[in-house]
BAFI-3210 file (N, C-alpha, C; in Angstrom, 3 decimals, decimal comma, padded with zeros to 6 digits):
// residues 110
n [1|2|3|4|5|6|7|8|9|10|11|12|13|14|15|16|17|18|19|20|21|22|23|24|25|26|27|28|29|30|31|32|33|34|35|36|37|38|39|40|41|42|43|44|45|46|47|48|49|50|51|52|53|54|55|56|57|58|59|60|61|62|63|64|65|66|67|68|69|70|71|72|73|74|75|76|77|78|79|80|81|82|83|84|85|86|87|88|89|90|91|92|93|94|95|96|97|98|99|100|101|102|103|104|105|106|107|108|109|110]
n.u [105,891|107,698|106,912|107,583|110,349|111,002|110,281|112,059|114,502|114,190|114,243|116,883|118,350|117,772|119,106|117,818|117,466|116,427|117,591|116,025|115,375|117,797|118,220|118,886|120,431|123,784|127,397|129,940|133,179|135,287|137,970|140,299|142,937|144,541|144,518|145,749|144,375|144,184|142,518|138,961|135,364|133,217|130,068|126,937|124,899|121,693|121,052|122,886|124,244|126,495|129,655|133,048|135,739|138,867|141,996|145,132|147,971|150,648|154,002|154,596|155,683|155,346|154,266|155,755|155,432|157,630|158,383|159,716|159,867|158,824|159,088|155,998|153,642|150,805|147,412|144,772|141,428|137,922|134,727|131,416|127,994|124,556|122,662|120,254|120,469|122,963|124,525|126,388|128,481|128,893|129,850|132,302|133,615|133,869|135,535|137,843|138,467|138,918|141,214|143,045|143,191|144,201|146,609|148,097|148,187|148,265|146,335|144,043|144,120|143,576]
n.v [159,512|157,423|155,770|157,320|157,508|154,794|154,457|156,210|155,004|152,607|153,531|154,420|152,029|150,810|152,513|154,779|157,360|160,721|164,117|165,741|163,949|163,777|166,252|168,598|167,182|166,898|166,803|166,923|168,087|167,888|169,101|168,464|168,437|170,754|171,808|169,913|167,604|164,098|162,030|161,494|161,256|162,226|163,888|163,506|165,980|167,137|168,975|167,191|164,276|162,819|162,954|163,677|163,149|164,523|164,056|164,932|164,417|162,051|160,739|157,317|153,941|151,648|148,488|146,237|143,833|142,158|141,914|143,986|147,387|150,614|154,199|155,977|158,357|158,947|159,574|160,055|159,152|159,520|158,416|159,317|158,550|158,836|156,110|155,626|156,553|155,916|152,912|150,727|149,219|150,701|153,040|152,122|151,351|153,831|155,209|153,568|153,942|156,739|156,864|155,471|157,279|159,677|158,734|158,402|160,896|161,043|159,393|160,869|162,163|160,210]
n.w [040,828|041,158|039,060|036,860|037,202|036,854|034,168|032,939|033,638|032,258|029,566|029,622|029,903|027,493|025,824|024,838|025,751|025,678|024,983|026,686|028,726|030,026|031,071|033,672|035,412|036,773|036,759|039,084|040,020|042,681|044,603|047,092|047,257|047,037|049,574|050,971|051,481|051,727|051,197|050,629|050,912|048,583|048,625|047,065|045,951|045,224|042,212|041,324|039,659|039,907|041,624|041,501|043,520|044,118|045,483|047,139|045,159|045,424|045,673|045,546|046,296|043,632|042,810|040,590|037,953|037,877|040,477|041,551|042,845|041,841|041,774|041,779|040,761|042,511|042,318|044,291|043,714|044,123|043,480|043,707|043,298|042,168|042,627|041,466|038,994|037,949|037,369|039,434|038,222|035,880|036,996|038,142|035,781|034,529|036,360|036,189|033,419|033,404|035,041|033,392|031,223|032,428|033,310|031,010|029,026|026,320|025,384|025,312|022,967|021,113]
ca.u [107,347|108,363|106,639|108,389|111,708|111,117|110,214|113,299|115,513|113,997|114,793|118,342|118,845|117,607|119,887|116,869|117,222|116,442|118,245|115,141|115,502|119,075|118,279|118,724|121,522|125,118|128,551|130,794|134,507|135,744|139,348|140,823|144,391|145,176|144,651|146,504|143,542|144,721|141,347|137,670|134,219|132,362|128,647|126,105|123,825|120,776|120,666|124,078|124,089|127,736|130,709|134,385|136,637|140,302|142,798|146,464|148,840|151,887|154,871|154,532|156,235|154,362|154,706|155,870|155,214|158,866|158,614|160,367|159,056|159,320|158,320|154,843|152,804|149,479|146,349|143,549|140,108|136,722|133,497|130,114|126,927|123,192|122,463|119,049|120,782|124,181|124,783|127,698|129,462|129,244|130,656|133,607|134,291|134,211|136,691|138,980|138,809|139,509|142,551|143,872|143,367|145,082|147,889|148,786|147,355|148,265|145,067|143,002|144,241|143,216]
ca.v [159,798|156,095|155,267|158,163|157,061|153,465|154,677|156,843|153,963|151,728|154,130|154,452|150,655|150,579|153,481|155,612|158,638|161,950|165,229|166,244|163,041|164,003|167,616|168,862|166,511|167,465|166,075|167,886|167,700|168,602|168,796|168,874|168,363|172,020|172,130|168,798|166,435|162,844|161,204|161,914|160,743|163,351|163,635|163,881|166,918|167,417|168,083|166,331|162,856|162,192|163,878|163,078|163,762|164,392|164,392|165,339|163,437|161,877|159,722|156,083|152,833|150,897|147,136|145,849|142,362|141,398|141,872|145,280|148,564|151,832|155,330|156,349|159,456|158,400|160,553|159,379|159,566|158,901|158,761|159,052|158,775|158,477|154,798|155,551|157,014|155,294|151,565|150,589|148,744|151,851|153,958|151,527|151,433|155,240|155,507|152,870|154,642|158,046|156,597|155,142|158,488|160,636|158,079|158,647|161,904|160,864|158,693|161,936|162,509|159,102]
ca.w [040,736|041,032|037,707|035,950|037,374|036,234|032,717|032,513|033,784|031,146|028,366|029,739|029,670|026,106|025,065|024,151|026,466|024,850|025,705|027,769|029,810|030,690|031,529|035,062|036,173|036,522|037,317|039,747|040,419|043,918|044,947|048,396|047,150|047,272|051,006|051,565|051,675|051,175|050,698|051,183|050,197|048,174|048,844|045,931|046,314|044,090|041,172|040,849|039,431|040,426|042,012|041,550|044,533|043,802|046,659|046,825|044,566|046,139|045,183|046,337|045,578|042,819|042,591|039,249|037,695|038,106|041,914|041,998|043,127|041,220|042,208|040,954|041,231|042,778|042,516|044,812|043,176|044,698|042,710|044,344|042,302|042,489|042,069|040,680|037,612|037,477|037,842|040,035|037,239|035,028|037,815|038,223|034,470|034,312|037,166|035,556|032,174|033,757|035,551|032,256|030,489|033,063|033,408|029,734|028,433|024,856|025,064|025,033|021,517|020,244]
c.u [108,084|108,141|107,456|109,837|111,938|111,118|111,528|114,445|115,416|114,539|116,335|118,925|118,804|118,392|119,040|116,541|117,366|117,220|117,374|115,225|116,758|119,181|118,111|119,731|122,819|126,173|129,471|132,176|134,912|137,141|139,715|142,364|145,106|145,337|145,285|145,614|144,061|143,674|140,063|136,589|133,306|130,921|127,866|125,024|122,961|121,055|121,822|123,659|125,325|128,706|131,976|135,235|138,070|141,070|144,233|147,308|150,111|152,677|154,794|155,197|155,103|154,952|154,715|155,756|156,447|159,243|159,351|159,361|159,676|158,492|157,184|154,093|151,370|148,509|145,102|142,338|138,995|135,483|132,281|129,056|125,595|122,891|121,147|119,279|121,947|124,357|126,201|128,810|129,896|130,164|132,112|134,308|134,699|135,480|137,973|139,432|139,465|140,939|143,448|144,143|144,342|146,460|148,716|147,908|147,346|146,975|143,968|142,972|143,779|141,728]
c.v [158,455|155,542|156,053|157,768|155,721|153,591|155,244|155,814|152,935|152,283|154,167|153,088|150,294|151,528|154,471|156,898|159,798|163,033|165,770|165,268|163,311|165,385|167,680|168,158|167,137|166,551|167,122|167,279|168,548|168,142|169,312|168,805|169,639|172,414|170,920|167,634|165,180|161,913|161,686|161,191|161,895|162,902|164,246|164,766|167,222|168,784|167,290|164,922|162,176|163,355|163,113|163,857|163,482|164,893|164,768|164,191|163,315|160,726|158,535|154,949|152,058|149,551|146,836|144,293|141,534|141,378|143,090|146,340|149,771|152,983|155,626|157,460|158,981|159,520|159,882|160,036|158,855|159,341|158,364|159,356|158,319|157,138|154,629|155,931|156,223|153,919|151,469|150,135|149,888|152,780|153,421|151,628|152,837|155,565|154,814|153,543|155,981|157,852|156,292|156,433|159,450|160,061|158,396|159,606|161,817|160,147|159,657|162,251|161,474|159,094]
c.w [040,434|039,574|036,670|036,000|036,680|034,695|032,185|032,568|032,636|029,847|028,400|029,421|028,201|025,185|024,324|024,898|025,508|025,645|026,843|028,959|030,664|031,326|033,063|035,952|035,955|037,193|037,883|040,043|041,623|044,220|046,283|048,395|047,420|048,700|051,751|051,880|051,010|050,619|051,316|050,368|049,861|048,310|047,650|046,489|045,072|043,487|040,583|040,603|040,000|040,788|042,077|042,533|044,188|044,977|046,193|046,266|045,379|045,475|046,144|045,584|044,855|042,499|041,109|039,080|038,003|039,607|042,422|042,315|042,438|041,731|041,250|041,570|041,355|043,056|043,029|044,226|043,916|043,921|043,513|043,321|042,784|041,822|041,329|039,248|037,068|038,157|038,389|039,117|036,257|035,739|037,893|036,897|034,186|035,075|036,609|034,300|032,464|034,251|034,379|031,419|031,114|033,340|032,192|028,914|026,839|024,440|024,767|023,566|020,580|019,913]
res [m|a|g|e|l|a|a|t|a|g|r|a|r|e|g|k|l|s|p|t|d|m|q|g|g|c|f|t|i|s|s|l|g|g|i|g|g|t|q|f|t|p|i|v|n|a|p|e|v|a|i|l|g|v|a|k|a|k|m|q|p|v|y|q|a|d|g|s|f|t|p|g|l|i|l|p|l|a|l|s|y|d|h|r|v|i|d|g|a|q|g|a|r|f|t|s|y|l|s|q|v|i|t|d|l|r|r|v|l|l]
***
């Protein structure tokens, strides 16, 4: 099993994964915002590869470069993932990209 995992990880690093290699994993989105959850840590359950936790959005002061504060709608996100499949830097880049996209939905159209 360890040898197979190492071979699959090697193909992933080289960008040579086939559809069969990716089969069986999934990504889940879980939301506690509807029941008032403000934050949580989602738990990855097999066969999930990752799970995105979405909590309740709320208005908060957002610091601006000029030293002022403006109201901003903040949506807490938490991403948990299987480190055997997803590198931490990739997970952080995904979360950052997702945040940029949902901040300005016009980006989806680009």
